[in-house]
C-alpha positions as CSV (number, residue, x, y, z in Angstrom):
1,X,52.5,177.2,62.4
2,X,48.9,175.9,62.2
3,X,49.9,173.3,59.6
4,X,52.6,172.0,61.8
5,X,50.2,171.7,64.8
6,X,47.7,169.9,62.6
7,X,50.4,167.5,61.5
8,X,51.3,166.8,65.1
9,X,47.6,166.3,66.0
10,X,47.3,163.8,63.2
11,X,50.4,162.0,64.3
12,X,49.2,161.9,67.9
13,X,45.8,160.6,66.9
14,X,47.3,157.9,64.9
15,X,49.6,156.8,67.7
16,X,46.6,156.9,70.1
17,X,44.6,154.6,67.8
18,X,47.5,152.2,67.6
19,X,47.9,152.2,71.4
20,X,44.2,151.6,71.9
21,X,44.2,148.7,69.5
22,X,47.2,147.2,71.3
23,X,45.5,147.7,74.7
24,X,42.4,145.9,73.3
25,X,44.6,143.0,72.1
26,X,46.2,142.8,75.6
27,X,42.8,142.7,77.2
28,X,41.6,139.9,75.0
29,X,44.9,138.0,75.7
30,X,44.4,138.5,79.4
31,X,40.8,137.1,79.3
32,X,42.0,134.2,77.3
33,X,44.9,133.3,79.6
34,X,42.7,133.8,82.7
35,X,40.0,131.6,81.2
36,X,42.5,128.8,80.4
37,X,44.1,129.1,83.9
38,X,40.7,128.7,85.5
39,X,40.4,125.3,83.7
40,X,43.6,123.9,85.2
41,X,43.4,121.8,88.3
42,X,44.4,123.5,91.5
43,X,46.7,120.6,92.4
44,X,48.8,118.5,90.1
45,X,47.6,114.9,90.4
46,X,50.1,112.6,92.0
47,X,50.8,109.9,89.5
48,X,52.0,106.4,90.4
49,X,55.5,105.9,88.9
50,X,54.2,103.2,86.6
51,X,51.6,105.7,85.2
52,X,54.2,108.4,84.7
53,X,55.7,106.9,81.5
54,X,52.7,105.4,79.8
55,X,53.0,105.2,76.0
56,X,51.6,108.3,74.3
57,X,52.0,110.5,77.4
58,X,53.8,113.7,76.5
59,X,55.1,114.3,80.0
60,X,55.9,117.7,81.5
61,X,58.0,119.8,79.2
62,X,60.2,122.6,80.2
63,X,61.8,125.2,77.9
64,X,65.6,125.2,78.1
65,X,67.9,128.1,77.3
66,X,68.2,127.2,73.6
67,X,64.4,127.6,73.1
68,X,64.0,123.9,72.5
69,X,61.9,121.7,74.7
70,X,63.1,118.8,76.9
71,X,61.5,116.4,79.3
72,X,61.6,117.7,82.8
73,X,63.4,115.3,85.2
């Protein structure tokens, strides 16, 4: 019985370590996303129509159901 309980404890400790690592990664991701979001302008600039399609401009992309990207109308 004691060996069975030790095995359960080892399993639970391993699962706890994995969960803590996952939680640490989530915290890092949250800080990264929050930091990037803080750098975005609060308001999207209103571009003149002639500026909206300048060469080299990527435009606003939106993900469509297929997972590919298309220019947002």
